[in-house]
PAKOL-375565 format. One record per residue (C-alpha): residue number from 1; residue in three letters; y, z, x. Coordinates in steps of 0.05 Angstrom, whole numbers, always signed. Each point is the difference from the previous one (the first is absolute). Layout:
<nodes>
{node NUM, 'Ala', {Y, Z, X}}
...
</nodes>
This chain:
<nodes>
{node 1, 'Met', {-284, +2028, -1639}}
{node 2, 'Asn', {+32, +57, +38}}
{node 3, 'Lys', {+40, +58, -29}}
{node 4, 'Tyr', {+66, -36, +12}}
{node 5, 'Asp', {-22, -62, -39}}
{node 6, 'Leu', {-28, +41, -57}}
{node 7, 'Glu', {+66, +36, -8}}
{node 8, 'Arg', {+47, -59, +11}}
{node 9, 'Tyr', {-36, -48, -46}}
{node 10, 'Lys', {-30, +47, -52}}
{node 11, 'Arg', {+44, -22, -58}}
{node 12, 'Gln', {-20, -73, +6}}
{node 13, 'Met', {-73, +17, +14}}
{node 14, 'Ala', {+0, +35, -67}}
{node 15, 'Leu', {+5, -68, -34}}
{node 16, 'Glu', {-63, -23, -34}}
{node 17, 'Gly', {-38, -47, +46}}
{node 18, 'Trp', {+43, +15, +61}}
{node 19, 'Gly', {-26, +65, +30}}
{node 20, 'Glu', {-20, +10, +73}}
{node 21, 'Gln', {-36, -67, +1}}
{node 22, 'Gly', {+63, -39, -21}}
{node 23, 'Gln', {+42, +39, +50}}
{node 24, 'Ala', {-49, -17, +55}}
{node 25, 'Lys', {+6, -73, -18}}
{node 26, 'Leu', {+76, +5, +8}}
{node 27, 'Ala', {-7, +34, +67}}
{node 28, 'Thr', {-40, -58, +28}}
{node 29, 'Ala', {+41, -55, -33}}
{node 30, 'Ser', {+47, -48, +34}}
{node 31, 'Val', {+58, -32, -38}}
{node 32, 'Phe', {+48, -54, +25}}
{node 33, 'Ile', {+70, +7, -30}}
{node 34, 'Ala', {+41, -63, +8}}
{node 35, 'Gly', {+73, +23, +0}}
{node 36, 'Ala', {+34, +67, +11}}
{node 37, 'Gly', {+57, -11, -50}}
{node 38, 'Gly', {+8, +26, -71}}
{node 39, 'Leu', {-71, -13, -23}}
{node 40, 'Gly', {-31, +16, +67}}
{node 41, 'Ser', {+36, +66, +5}}
{node 42, 'Thr', {-28, +25, -67}}
{node 43, 'Val', {-69, -28, +11}}
{node 44, 'Ala', {-6, +29, +70}}
{node 45, 'Phe', {+25, +69, -21}}
{node 46, 'His', {-51, +5, -57}}
{node 47, 'Leu', {-59, -25, +42}}
{node 48, 'Ala', {+19, +47, +57}}
{node 49, 'Ala', {+6, +58, -49}}
{node 50, 'Ala', {-69, -17, -29}}
{node 51, 'Gly', {-32, +1, +68}}
{node 52, 'Val', {-17, -74, +13}}
{node 53, 'Gly', {-27, +2, +71}}
{node 54, 'Thr', {+34, -60, +32}}
{node 55, 'Leu', {+64, -34, -21}}
{node 56, 'Arg', {+22, -63, +37}}
{node 57, 'Ile', {+73, -18, -17}}
{node 58, 'Ala', {+30, -66, +21}}
{node 59, 'Asp', {+74, -16, -5}}
{node 60, 'Arg', {+44, -41, +48}}
{node 61, 'Asp', {+67, +26, -25}}
{node 62, 'Lys', {+44, +58, +22}}
{node 63, 'Val', {+29, +54, -44}}
{node 64, 'Glu', {+68, -17, -30}}
{node 65, 'Leu', {+48, +42, -40}}
{node 66, 'Ser', {-10, -44, -61}}
{node 67, 'Asn', {-75, +16, +0}}
{node 68, 'Leu', {+9, +74, -14}}
{node 69, 'Asn', {+9, -4, -76}}
{node 70, 'Arg', {-75, -14, -6}}
{node 71, 'Gln', {-35, +4, +68}}
{node 72, 'Ile', {-17, +74, +1}}
{node 73, 'Leu', {-40, -2, +65}}
{node 74, 'His', {+66, -6, +38}}
{node 75, 'Asp', {+66, +36, +8}}
{node 76, 'Glu', {+69, -12, +30}}
{node 77, 'Ala', {-21, +28, +67}}
{node 78, 'Arg', {-50, -58, +6}}
{node 79, 'Ile', {+48, -58, -13}}
{node 80, 'Gly', {-17, -53, +51}}
{node 81, 'Met', {-71, +26, +10}}
{node 82, 'Pro', {-59, -46, -17}}
{node 83, 'Lys', {-22, +16, -70}}
{node 84, 'Ala', {-73, +3, +19}}
{node 85, 'Lys', {+15, +51, +54}}
{node 86, 'Ser', {+43, +41, -47}}
{node 87, 'Ala', {-55, -2, -52}}
{node 88, 'Gln', {-51, +24, +52}}
{node 89, 'Gln', {+44, +59, +20}}
{node 90, 'Thr', {+12, +22, -72}}
{node 91, 'Leu', {-72, -5, -21}}
{node 92, 'Ala', {-28, +33, +62}}
{node 93, 'Ala', {+44, +60, -13}}
{node 94, 'Phe', {-18, +0, -74}}
{node 95, 'Asn', {-75, -1, +11}}
{node 96, 'Pro', {-21, +9, +73}}
{node 97, 'Ala', {-74, -5, -19}}
{node 98, 'Ile', {+4, -75, -12}}
{node 99, 'Lys', {+9, -58, +48}}
{node 100, 'Val', {+62, -44, -9}}
{node 101, 'Ile', {+5, -64, +41}}
{node 102, 'Ala', {+67, -36, +4}}
{node 103, 'Glu', {+2, -76, +9}}
{node 104, 'Glu', {+72, -20, +16}}
{node 105, 'Thr', {-9, -75, -9}}
{node 106, 'Glu', {+3, -56, -50}}
{node 107, 'Ile', {-63, -13, -39}}
{node 108, 'Thr', {-25, -71, +11}}
{node 109, 'Ala', {-63, -41, -12}}
{node 110, 'Ala', {-13, +4, +74}}
{node 111, 'Asn', {+2, +77, +6}}
{node 112, 'Ile', {-18, +27, -68}}
{node 113, 'Ala', {-74, +12, +17}}
{node 114, 'Thr', {+19, +39, +62}}
{node 115, 'Leu', {+55, +40, -35}}
{node 116, 'Ala', {-42, +18, -60}}
{node 117, 'Ala', {-63, +15, +41}}
{node 118, 'Gln', {-49, -12, -56}}
{node 119, 'Pro', {+24, +55, -47}}
{node 120, 'Asp', {-32, +23, -65}}
{node 121, 'Leu', {+62, -20, -38}}
{node 122, 'Val', {+66, -38, +9}}
{node 123, 'Ile', {+63, +18, -38}}
{node 124, 'Asp', {+56, -51, -8}}
{node 125, 'Cys', {+67, +36, +6}}
{node 126, 'Leu', {+38, -61, +24}}
{node 127, 'Asp', {+64, -33, -23}}
{node 128, 'Asn', {-15, -73, +16}}
{node 129, 'Phe', {-51, -47, -30}}
{node 130, 'Lys', {-18, -39, +62}}
{node 131, 'Thr', {-30, +62, +34}}
{node 132, 'Arg', {-32, +22, -65}}
{node 133, 'Leu', {-40, -65, +0}}
{node 134, 'Val', {-22, +16, +72}}
{node 135, 'Leu', {-28, +66, -26}}
{node 136, 'Asn', {-32, -35, -58}}
{node 137, 'Glu', {-34, -51, +44}}
{node 138, 'Tyr', {-26, +53, +48}}
{node 139, 'Cys', {-26, +45, -55}}
{node 140, 'Cys', {-35, -57, -36}}
{node 141, 'Cys', {-34, -24, +64}}
{node 142, 'Ala', {-19, +71, +23}}
{node 143, 'Asp', {-22, +24, -69}}
{node 144, 'Ile', {+50, +58, +1}}
{node 145, 'Pro', {+36, +23, -64}}
{node 146, 'Leu', {+75, -9, -3}}
{node 147, 'Ile', {+48, +41, -44}}
{node 148, 'His', {+62, -41, -15}}
{node 149, 'Ala', {+66, +24, -27}}
{node 150, 'Gly', {+70, -28, -9}}
{node 151, 'Leu', {+68, +28, -21}}
{node 152, 'Trp', {+64, -24, -32}}
{node 153, 'Gly', {+54, +49, -23}}
{node 154, 'Leu', {-33, +50, -47}}
{node 155, 'Thr', {-63, -42, -9}}
{node 156, 'Gly', {-64, -11, +40}}
{node 157, 'Gln', {-72, -23, -3}}
{node 158, 'Val', {-66, +20, +30}}
{node 159, 'Thr', {-69, -32, +2}}
{node 160, 'Phe', {-66, +10, +37}}
{node 161, 'Ile', {-25, -63, +34}}
{node 162, 'His', {-72, -12, +23}}
{node 163, 'Pro', {-25, -72, -11}}
{node 164, 'Pro', {-45, -26, -28}}
{node 165, 'Glu', {-1, +59, -47}}
{node 166, 'Thr', {+75, -9, -11}}
{node 167, 'Pro', {+53, -54, +11}}
{node 168, 'Cys', {+31, -1, +69}}
{node 169, 'Leu', {+75, +4, +11}}
{node 170, 'Arg', {+7, -76, +4}}
{node 171, 'Cys', {-36, -6, -67}}
{node 172, 'Ile', {+53, +45, -31}}
{node 173, 'Phe', {+59, -30, +37}}
{node 174, 'Pro', {-19, -73, +17}}
{node 175, 'Arg', {+69, -14, +28}}
{node 176, 'Ser', {+33, +40, +55}}
{node 177, 'Leu', {+62, +37, -22}}
{node 178, 'Pro', {+63, -5, +44}}
{node 179, 'Lys', {+18, +61, +41}}
{node 180, 'Ser', {+61, +34, -29}}
{node 181, 'Ser', {+37, +66, +1}}
{node 182, 'Thr', {-33, +37, -57}}
{node 183, 'Pro', {+40, +51, -41}}
{node 184, 'Val', {-41, +63, -6}}
{node 185, 'Ala', {+10, +72, -17}}
{node 186, 'Gly', {-36, +51, +43}}
{node 187, 'Val', {-35, +30, -60}}
{node 188, 'Thr', {-32, -67, -16}}
{node 189, 'Ala', {-31, -3, +69}}
{node 190, 'Gly', {-24, +71, -12}}
{node 191, 'Val', {-33, -17, -66}}
{node 192, 'Ile', {-32, -65, +21}}
{node 193, 'Gly', {-21, +27, +68}}
{node 194, 'Ser', {-33, +58, -35}}
{node 195, 'Phe', {-39, -48, -44}}
{node 196, 'Gln', {-24, -36, +63}}
{node 197, 'Ala', {-20, +66, +32}}
{node 198, 'Met', {-38, +20, -62}}
{node 199, 'Glu', {-39, -65, -1}}
{node 200, 'Ala', {-16, +10, +74}}
{node 201, 'Leu', {-25, +71, -10}}
{node 202, 'Lys', {-41, -20, -60}}
{node 203, 'Tyr', {-33, -56, +39}}
{node 204, 'Leu', {-13, +42, +62}}
{node 205, 'Thr', {-30, +58, -38}}
{node 206, 'Gly', {-36, -42, -52}}
{node 207, 'Ile', {+32, +31, -62}}
{node 208, 'Gly', {+38, -31, -59}}
{node 209, 'Thr', {+9, -73, -21}}
{node 210, 'Leu', {+38, -48, +45}}
{node 211, 'Leu', {+51, -53, -18}}
{node 212, 'Lys', {-49, -56, +11}}
{node 213, 'Gly', {+21, -64, -34}}
{node 214, 'Lys', {+60, +37, -29}}
{node 215, 'Met', {+74, +5, +19}}
{node 216, 'Leu', {+33, +66, -18}}
{node 217, 'Cys', {+74, -14, -15}}
{node 218, 'Phe', {+49, +58, -1}}
{node 219, 'Asp', {+70, -5, -29}}
{node 220, 'Gly', {+44, +60, +15}}
{node 221, 'Asn', {+54, -26, -47}}
{node 222, 'Asp', {-39, +23, -60}}
{node 223, 'Met', {-57, +37, +36}}
{node 224, 'Ser', {-52, -49, -26}}
{node 225, 'Ile', {-66, -17, +33}}
{node 226, 'Thr', {-40, -62, -18}}
{node 227, 'Gln', {-62, -33, +30}}
{node 228, 'Leu', {-9, -75, +7}}
{node 229, 'Gln', {-68, -33, +5}}
{node 230, 'Leu', {-7, -43, +62}}
{node 231, 'Ser', {-47, -59, +12}}
{node 232, 'Arg', {-26, -33, +62}}
{node 233, 'Asn', {+21, -70, +16}}
{node 234, 'Pro', {-65, -40, +9}}
{node 235, 'Lys', {+38, -47, +46}}
{node 236, 'Cys', {+35, +53, +41}}
{node 237, 'Ile', {+5, -22, +72}}
{node 238, 'Thr', {-12, +72, +24}}
{node 239, 'Cys', {-54, +30, -43}}
{node 240, 'Ala', {-34, -55, -41}}
{node 241, 'Ser', {-58, -6, +49}}
{node 242, 'Leu', {-14, +75, +5}}
{node 243, 'Thr', {-67, +23, -27}}
{node 244, 'His', {-11, +68, +33}}
{node 245, 'Met', {-1, +59, -48}}
{node 246, 'Lys', {+5, +75, +13}}
{node 247, 'Asp', {-52, +45, -30}}
</nodes>
């Protein structure tokens, strides 16, 4: 830890169990963020601010005016720019000490391993279920934790997935959901993305208790938070055969 790091990150290193050791873990960590939209913007900002060493951000879309109510990595000057590239520029300026890699392509079963590059953690910030299942399959096979979240209006959910210790995404959602234009307020993306980032930082530093086998559900209509217990599907076509366990 140099003088710059000690000053920039001193407030979070003051947390019990974090310290210089936890900060060093973040500095050497690699996180794959799938999506640079509403969730991805908030997640990426918080992980960059915390000093996560390498962020790989994949998104095939370009910035549109209708994105700007919630996608805080971008601005009007970048309309038409690939979202991944815009995200890279914003985060590089925000924290020049970290490495940000932009992947301006669609995530598929054929390229996910190359795009993700064997990260320590994958974060699902997507808006379509088909690609979420690609992430789920990759993470299950590669034994990499996945933090899932979803949004609708003023509501959202978050869970930490790492079979066989937890259900996989297909256990939780056995049927694919159709892609649709989801109504969402920017503040909801900020809240849920912050929950995802918190889970990520807890996992990478080794502090706190993770949402394993639990779904945190937030309802901004009445500001309520509930947790649902989740169970593995013993016949799940993705994770039923998995037996590996993390220490």
